[in-house]
Each structure stands twice: as structure tokens, then as C-alpha cells.
N, C-alpha and C positions, 0 to 999 in steps of 0.2 A: 191459684198458684201461678206465679209469673213464669216467663220462659226460662229464667235462671233456675228457679226451683224445679222445673220439669227436667232440666239438664242435670242438675246436681243430685237429685234424689236417686236415680238409677246408678250414677257413679258412686255414690256413698254406699249403696247396697252392695254393689260388686266389690268395692274396696273392703268393706267389712267382711263379706263372705270369703274373699281371698285371704284376708288376714287370719281368719279363724281356721281355714283349711291349711294354710301354709305354716302354721306354728309347729306342727309335728314333723316337719321335713327331716330334721336332723336331731338325733338324740345324743350322738357322740361323734367326735372327729378326732383322729389321731394322725400325727405326722412326725417324721424324723427330720430334724434340721441340724445343720452344722453351723458353727460360728468360730471365726478366727479372731482372737483378741491379742493385740500387740501393745507394747508400751513405747511411747515416743517422747522425745524431749519436748520442753516447753515451746521451742521455736517451731516444731512440726506438729504440735497437738491440734486435734480437731475440736477438742473441748477443753476449756480452761476454767479453773476455779480461782476467783479473786476475792480477797477479803472486802467486805462492805463496811463502810463507816456510817454510824448514825450521827445525828446533829450534835450530840454531846461528845463527839470525837472518840467514841468507844468502838473498837473493832468488833464486829460480829462474826 
């Protein structure tokens, strides 16, 4: 086994063991969050929806 194999083998073992042990850390998470939603005009909008045209000049 080369020096790379000697280095990677223990790292792979520790990574596998850590993954197997860490999968049961959380069974459920609950949080309350608030959101404010406002309507803006087209000039002030952060998101716009525009019609797309295909090569046959049909609006999608």
C-alpha cells in the first residue's frame, strides 16, 4: 500500500464511523418563523414574470 493509501484508509474509516453515528442526531426540529409579504408595482418589483416566445411566435 502506498503512502496515499496509508493516509486515506484511516480517514475513510473515521468518516464512515462519523457518518453512521451522526445520522441519529436529530429526529425532529420545530421553529416558528414570521414572514411579511407585500405587493409592489412593476417598477418596484423584485421578481418579474414575463411571457416567453417560442420560435413559432407562440406566447408560452
